[in-house]
DOLOFI-452835 format. One line per 10 residues: number of its first residue (from 1); their letters; for each residue y, z, x of N, C-alpha, C. Coordinates in Angstrom, 2 decimals. Example, Ala and Ser with C-alpha at 12.3 -4.5 7.8 and 13.67 -1.06 7.14 Angstrom:
1	as	-5.69:7.80:13.19:-4.50:7.80:12.30:-3.30:7.80:13.20 | -2.25:7.08:12.85:-1.06:7.14:13.67:0.03:7.87:12.90
//
This chain:
1	prtepetvfq	23.08:-233.30:11.70:23.74:-234.36:12.49:22.73:-235.02:12.99 | 21.96:-234.57:13.34:20.29:-235.80:14.10:19.91:-236.38:12.83 | 19.72:-235.35:12.13:18.69:-236.34:11.44:19.42:-237.39:10.45 | 20.44:-237.11:10.77:21.18:-238.45:10.14:22.06:-238.67:11.29 | 21.56:-239.73:11.87:22.25:-240.62:13.34:23.89:-241.26:13.21 | 23.61:-242.12:11.96:24.78:-242.73:11.74:26.10:-242.04:11.00 | 26.06:-241.05:10.99:26.88:-240.35:9.76:28.07:-240.13:10.81 | 28.98:-240.12:10.79:30.24:-239.34:12.01:30.82:-238.39:10.52 | 30.67:-236.96:11.39:31.31:-235.46:10.95:32.15:-234.84:11.82 | 32.88:-233.95:11.49:33.92:-233.19:12.27:33.65:-232.29:13.10
11	yvditsvsnq	33.40:-232.08:13.87:32.34:-230.75:14.66:33.75:-229.72:15.23 | 33.29:-228.31:15.03:33.93:-227.61:15.46:32.90:-226.65:16.60 | 33.41:-226.49:17.42:33.10:-225.46:18.76:33.88:-224.43:19.12 | 33.38:-223.72:20.22:34.27:-222.35:20.53:35.98:-223.01:20.75 | 35.83:-224.20:21.78:36.52:-225.07:22.25:38.46:-225.25:21.15 | 37.98:-225.55:19.52:38.47:-226.18:18.46:38.70:-224.74:18.22 | 38.69:-223.59:18.53:38.99:-222.41:17.32:40.31:-221.84:18.90 | 41.43:-221.25:18.48:42.55:-220.74:18.87:42.05:-219.44:19.41 | 42.14:-218.61:19.54:41.92:-217.15:19.70:43.11:-216.10:19.71 | 44.48:-217.35:20.33:46.11:-216.59:19.68:46.31:-217.03:18.13
21	rkciteartv	45.70:-217.80:17.76:47.00:-218.02:16.48:45.39:-218.42:15.53 | 44.40:-218.17:15.84:43.79:-217.58:14.88:43.07:-219.02:13.89 | 42.89:-219.96:14.34:43.31:-221.16:13.60:41.83:-222.01:14.61 | 41.72:-222.92:13.42:40.97:-224.28:14.23:42.31:-225.57:14.53 | 41.79:-225.61:15.65:43.36:-226.24:16.05:42.58:-227.93:16.75 | 41.64:-228.18:16.77:41.18:-229.29:16.65:40.01:-229.32:16.57 | 39.16:-230.50:15.55:37.94:-230.35:15.42:37.56:-231.99:16.19 | 36.79:-232.29:16.65:36.17:-233.70:17.54:35.02:-234.30:16.30 | 35.39:-235.30:16.30:35.15:-236.52:15.23:33.24:-237.04:16.19 | 32.59:-236.37:15.59:30.71:-237.04:16.44:30.39:-237.40:15.48
31	lgidapsrar	30.05:-238.58:16.26:28.33:-239.59:15.46:27.64:-238.63:15.40 | 26.17:-238.84:14.39:25.25:-238.03:14.50:24.65:-237.69:15.53 | 24.09:-238.87:15.55:23.29:-239.32:17.16:23.63:-238.85:18.66 | 25.14:-238.75:18.60:25.60:-237.86:19.61:25.97:-236.12:19.50 | 25.64:-235.76:18.47:25.97:-234.40:18.08:25.24:-233.31:18.96 | 25.67:-232.71:19.98:25.77:-231.23:20.59:24.45:-230.46:19.91 | 23.49:-229.90:20.59:22.42:-229.91:20.04:22.69:-228.25:19.08 | 23.82:-227.74:19.09:24.57:-226.81:18.88:25.13:-227.04:17.97 | 25.09:-228.31:17.27:26.14:-228.58:15.76:24.97:-228.73:15.04 | 24.88:-227.15:14.25:23.64:-227.47:13.14:24.32:-226.57:12.15
41	qvirandiiv	25.43:-225.72:12.13:25.71:-225.06:11.21:26.74:-225.60:10.37 | 26.68:-226.03:8.48:27.38:-226.73:7.55:28.34:-225.40:7.13 | 29.72:-226.29:7.11:30.91:-225.11:7.43:31.65:-225.48:5.56 | 32.30:-224.66:5.26:32.86:-224.63:3.95:34.42:-224.58:3.70 | 34.80:-224.90:3.05:36.30:-223.96:2.69:36.50:-222.35:2.63 | 36.82:-222.11:3.73:37.36:-220.73:3.16:36.10:-220.31:3.71 | 35.33:-220.80:4.43:34.11:-219.81:5.32:34.98:-219.12:6.98 | 34.51:-218.16:7.37:35.15:-217.50:8.36:34.10:-217.61:9.04 | 34.97:-217.96:10.65:33.85:-218.55:11.38:34.15:-217.56:12.71 | 33.10:-216.74:13.18:33.28:-215.74:14.50:32.84:-216.22:15.70
51	attrpnlnav	33.58:-216.21:16.08:32.60:-216.71:17.88:31.50:-215.98:18.88 | 30.28:-215.89:18.77:29.26:-214.64:19.12:29.70:-214.28:20.43 | 30.37:-215.42:21.10:30.08:-214.94:22.85:31.61:-214.90:22.60 | 31.90:-213.48:24.05:32.83:-212.94:24.35:33.85:-212.40:22.78 | 33.26:-211.84:22.03:33.91:-210.75:20.99:35.13:-210.21:21.30 | 35.27:-209.71:22.95:36.37:-208.93:22.53:37.89:-210.25:22.90 | 37.61:-211.65:22.40:38.57:-212.73:22.49:38.95:-212.74:21.50 | 38.21:-212.36:20.68:38.53:-212.97:18.98:39.26:-214.14:18.70 | 37.66:-215.09:18.64:38.02:-216.48:18.33:37.64:-216.30:17.20 | 38.48:-215.76:16.09:37.96:-215.94:14.44:38.75:-216.86:13.76
61	aqvpseldnq	38.57:-217.92:12.87:38.87:-218.93:12.22:38.24:-218.72:10.49 | 39.99:-219.48:9.42:39.22:-219.45:8.50:38.92:-221.13:8.39 | 37.86:-221.37:7.50:37.92:-222.97:7.38:39.14:-223.56:6.43 | 39.59:-224.82:6.83:40.29:-225.02:6.47:39.89:-226.47:5.28 | 40.40:-226.43:3.98:39.80:-227.44:3.11:39.58:-229.08:3.45 | 39.96:-229.50:4.43:39.75:-230.82:5.42:38.54:-230.44:6.05 | 38.34:-229.31:6.51:37.13:-229.43:7.21:35.53:-228.52:6.46 | 35.74:-228.82:5.34:34.74:-228.71:4.24:33.48:-229.29:4.39 | 32.19:-228.62:4.37:31.34:-229.68:4.66:31.27:-230.36:5.75 | 31.47:-229.38:6.99:31.24:-230.61:7.87:30.60:-229.49:9.21
71	icstgfcvlr	31.21:-229.60:10.47:29.71:-229.12:10.79:30.17:-227.85:12.14 | 29.48:-227.29:12.90:30.35:-226.30:13.63:28.88:-225.70:14.22 | 29.24:-224.75:15.83:28.10:-225.14:16.58:28.02:-223.22:16.33 | 26.46:-223.36:16.98:26.01:-221.79:16.28:25.96:-221.07:17.42 | 27.54:-221.52:18.21:28.00:-220.13:18.83:28.68:-219.15:17.90 | 28.75:-219.58:16.84:29.55:-219.03:15.68:28.84:-218.56:14.74 | 29.11:-217.03:14.01:28.52:-216.82:12.98:29.46:-217.46:11.48 | 28.65:-217.97:10.66:29.61:-218.42:9.56:29.43:-217.05:8.68 | 30.83:-216.47:8.08:30.80:-215.25:7.04:30.95:-216.32:5.65 | 30.54:-215.72:4.56:31.32:-216.51:3.48:30.64:-215.85:2.45
81	tgvgilpdyi	32.01:-215.84:1.61:32.18:-214.83:0.66:31.72:-215.02:-0.84 | 31.07:-214.34:-1.36:30.36:-213.77:-3.09:31.91:-213.44:-3.08 | 31.05:-213.58:-4.86:32.18:-212.80:-6.54:32.62:-211.31:-5.29 | 33.72:-211.35:-6.16:35.16:-209.91:-5.89:34.75:-209.61:-4.61 | 35.07:-210.46:-3.69:35.42:-210.62:-1.94:36.02:-211.91:-1.85 | 36.99:-211.36:-1.33:38.15:-212.72:-0.78:38.11:-212.89:0.33 | 38.06:-214.62:0.38:38.20:-214.89:1.95:39.18:-214.32:2.99 | 40.14:-214.58:2.18:41.62:-214.06:3.27:41.25:-212.85:3.72 | 40.83:-211.75:2.82:40.80:-210.52:3.24:39.56:-210.28:4.30 | 38.55:-211.01:4.55:37.82:-211.25:5.13:38.34:-211.07:6.36
91	fafvryesfi	38.82:-212.21:6.05:39.81:-213.00:7.52:40.51:-212.35:8.34 | 41.22:-211.25:7.06:41.95:-210.50:7.87:41.18:-209.15:8.51 | 40.48:-209.09:7.99:39.20:-207.47:8.33:39.00:-208.24:9.79 | 38.17:-209.25:10.35:37.40:-209.84:11.66:38.54:-209.86:12.76 | 40.00:-209.52:12.27:41.12:-209.76:13.81:41.92:-208.48:13.52 | 41.31:-207.33:13.01:41.30:-205.84:12.84:40.64:-205.31:14.12 | 41.22:-204.50:14.94:40.91:-204.10:15.72:39.17:-203.19:16.11 | 39.35:-202.55:14.95:38.42:-201.69:14.85:37.00:-202.79:14.96 | 36.92:-203.78:14.68:35.88:-204.72:14.11:35.60:-205.65:15.40 | 36.58:-206.02:16.00:36.15:-206.69:17.18:35.84:-205.79:18.49
101	ealtdlvkga	36.22:-204.33:18.73:35.66:-203.07:19.41:34.45:-202.98:18.82 | 33.56:-202.95:18.08:32.47:-202.58:17.53:31.27:-203.89:18.40 | 32.27:-204.96:17.76:31.33:-206.07:18.10:31.47:-206.11:19.86 | 32.09:-205.73:20.46:32.29:-205.99:21.57:31.77:-204.44:22.59 | 31.61:-203.35:21.90:30.82:-202.20:21.89:28.94:-202.98:21.95 | 28.98:-203.62:21.50:27.62:-204.36:21.03:26.91:-205.85:22.22 | 28.10:-205.88:22.91:27.43:-207.42:23.39:26.51:-206.69:24.97 | 26.01:-208.01:24.95:24.30:-208.43:25.53:24.89:-209.01:26.24 | 24.39:-208.46:28.13:24.58:-209.61:28.63:25.88:-209.35:29.79 | 26.12:-209.63:31.00:27.48:-209.60:31.61:28.05:-211.52:32.23
111	lypavtdgqv	26.87:-212.33:32.33:27.39:-213.47:32.57:27.64:-214.02:31.13 | 26.32:-213.90:30.19:27.47:-214.36:29.40:27.10:-213.40:28.01 | 28.35:-212.81:27.69:28.54:-211.43:27.01:28.74:-212.25:25.75 | 27.88:-211.96:24.73:27.40:-212.38:23.27:26.90:-211.41:22.45 | 27.18:-211.53:21.07:26.29:-210.79:19.87:25.45:-211.76:19.59 | 24.76:-211.30:18.90:24.01:-212.62:17.20:24.65:-211.99:16.28 | 24.50:-212.94:14.89:25.06:-212.94:13.94:24.22:-212.27:13.21 | 24.02:-211.76:13.37:22.92:-210.03:12.36:24.15:-209.27:13.15 | 24.72:-208.93:14.03:24.89:-207.87:14.45:26.55:-208.07:14.06 | 27.60:-209.20:13.63:28.30:-209.54:13.15:28.41:-209.23:11.78
121	kaqqiplppl	26.77:-209.59:11.04:26.66:-209.24:9.31:26.51:-208.03:9.41 | 25.94:-207.18:10.41:25.77:-205.60:10.00:26.82:-204.91:9.84 | 28.17:-205.53:10.62:29.56:-204.60:10.72:29.83:-204.10:9.21 | 30.11:-203.41:9.30:30.50:-202.11:8.10:32.35:-202.68:7.19 | 32.04:-203.32:6.60:33.55:-203.77:6.24:33.96:-202.97:4.45 | 35.15:-202.26:4.71:35.18:-201.67:3.40:36.07:-202.76:2.93 | 35.13:-202.20:1.41:36.01:-203.37:0.37:36.39:-202.49:-1.21 | 37.96:-202.95:-0.97:38.65:-202.26:-1.94:38.64:-203.49:-3.03 | 39.15:-202.91:-4.03:39.01:-203.46:-5.54:40.25:-204.99:-5.13 | 40.02:-205.96:-6.03:40.21:-207.18:-5.80:41.67:-207.33:-5.58
131	seqrriagll	42.69:-206.18:-6.39:44.03:-206.70:-6.50:44.30:-205.80:-5.04 | 43.39:-204.59:-4.27:43.83:-204.25:-3.10:43.71:-205.25:-1.81 | 42.65:-206.51:-2.06:42.11:-207.13:-1.54:43.47:-208.03:-0.79 | 43.92:-208.33:-2.03:45.16:-209.64:-2.51:46.08:-209.14:-1.57 | 46.75:-207.69:-2.05:47.47:-207.04:-1.27:47.51:-207.18:0.49 | 46.95:-207.24:0.69:46.51:-206.70:1.90:46.59:-207.96:3.08 | 45.45:-209.25:1.99:45.62:-210.12:2.77:46.90:-210.97:2.26 | 47.56:-210.92:1.71:48.86:-211.27:1.55:50.11:-210.94:2.91 | 49.64:-209.66:2.90:50.64:-208.74:3.68:50.13:-209.09:4.99 | 49.29:-209.77:5.36:49.10:-209.81:6.88:49.43:-211.79:6.49
141	reqmtaveka	48.61:-212.30:6.06:49.57:-213.31:5.78:51.25:-213.79:6.12 | 51.74:-212.64:5.18:53.59:-212.83:5.64:53.80:-212.51:7.15 | 53.13:-211.97:7.38:52.97:-211.44:8.58:53.06:-212.20:10.01 | 51.51:-213.21:9.86:51.57:-214.33:10.19:51.97:-215.35:10.38 | 52.91:-215.86:9.33:53.38:-216.62:9.08:55.01:-216.85:9.88 | 55.51:-215.13:9.90:56.73:-214.84:10.33:56.18:-214.89:12.48 | 54.91:-214.48:12.11:54.57:-213.98:14.14:54.52:-216.03:14.18 | 53.77:-216.94:13.70:53.99:-218.58:14.22:55.46:-219.05:14.08 | 56.19:-218.50:13.15:57.76:-219.25:13.05:57.78:-218.51:14.74 | 57.88:-217.06:14.73:58.42:-216.97:16.43:57.95:-217.02:17.28
151	raaaeaelnt	56.57:-217.49:16.87:55.85:-218.65:18.48:56.70:-220.07:18.51 | 56.71:-220.16:16.96:57.72:-221.97:18.02:58.35:-221.88:18.23 | 59.37:-220.67:17.72:61.09:-220.83:18.29:60.66:-220.48:19.83 | 59.96:-219.87:19.78:60.13:-219.09:21.65:59.45:-220.51:22.40 | 58.87:-221.32:21.74:58.01:-222.33:22.50:59.30:-223.15:22.81 | 60.11:-223.72:21.45:61.21:-224.44:21.51:61.97:-224.08:22.75 | 62.61:-222.96:22.56:63.63:-222.20:24.13:63.10:-222.73:25.09 | 61.32:-222.73:25.30:61.04:-221.94:26.93:61.28:-224.02:27.14 | 60.72:-225.01:26.28:61.10:-225.84:26.43:62.43:-226.67:27.18 | 63.55:-225.58:26.31:64.98:-226.07:26.72:65.17:-225.54:28.18
161	italpaalll	64.61:-224.15:28.17:65.06:-223.75:29.57:63.72:-224.73:30.64 | 62.95:-224.52:30.27:62.16:-226.04:31.14:62.86:-227.17:31.88 | 63.72:-227.72:30.71:64.56:-228.87:30.91:66.01:-228.66:31.47 | 66.17:-227.69:31.51:68.10:-227.09:32.13:67.65:-227.41:33.24 | 66.79:-227.10:34.87:67.23:-227.14:35.98:67.42:-228.56:36.47 | 66.70:-229.63:35.55:66.53:-230.86:35.90:67.60:-231.75:34.89 | 68.41:-230.90:33.70:69.52:-231.97:33.55:70.49:-231.29:34.61 | 70.82:-230.00:34.94:71.94:-229.59:35.79:71.26:-230.42:37.00 | 70.80:-230.97:37.56:70.63:-231.78:38.58:71.01:-232.65:39.01 | 70.70:-233.59:37.12:71.08:-234.93:36.74:72.53:-235.22:36.92
171	rafagel	73.06:-234.08:35.85:74.59:-233.85:35.87:75.47:-233.71:37.27 | 74.62:-233.00:38.41:75.36:-232.84:40.03:75.24:-233.94:40.04 | 74.20:-234.98:40.40:74.59:-235.77:40.77:74.92:-236.97:41.07 | 75.59:-236.25:39.15:76.51:-237.74:38.54:77.67:-237.95:39.20 | 77.96:-236.48:39.63:79.05:-235.77:39.58:79.52:-235.16:38.39 | 79.48:-235.18:37.74:79.89:-233.98:36.75:79.82:-232.95:36.62 | 80.08:-232.50:38.08:79.70:-230.79:37.82:80.82:-230.40:39.03
//
């Protein structure tokens, strides 16, 4: 980005990734000249980004197509799959408890707990045939869709509950109760 000071790009940093929803929630639009020093990694659609800081929080995401050829922070390890490996399968695996625990066990530093890209890439990932990768990734996608629907419904209920006291007070003072 700094080599192209007039270029506008989308920048993904750690705050852009929801560790609960496992997605990029908001990329910032940045002008090359204003790019943070950590804005140095090109990301491609379907890359998997794994935050190397506080790996126990599991801030991971799969890069959506609209962020293809954009930039992310060096605070992520970027995983790009090759032939015979489905990005959806790798994305499923990096959310798996054993992967998170393995990285957490490698953390160095109490004030800035982090792992290196090399440590992330050194993790052993079982690699079944493509058909099994598809099956596993598909199951997880279905389950995550159901979780997202449940989360949205719960959020709507919470909004309704939060608004209820004010509505009751309004009705009470209007003499409707």
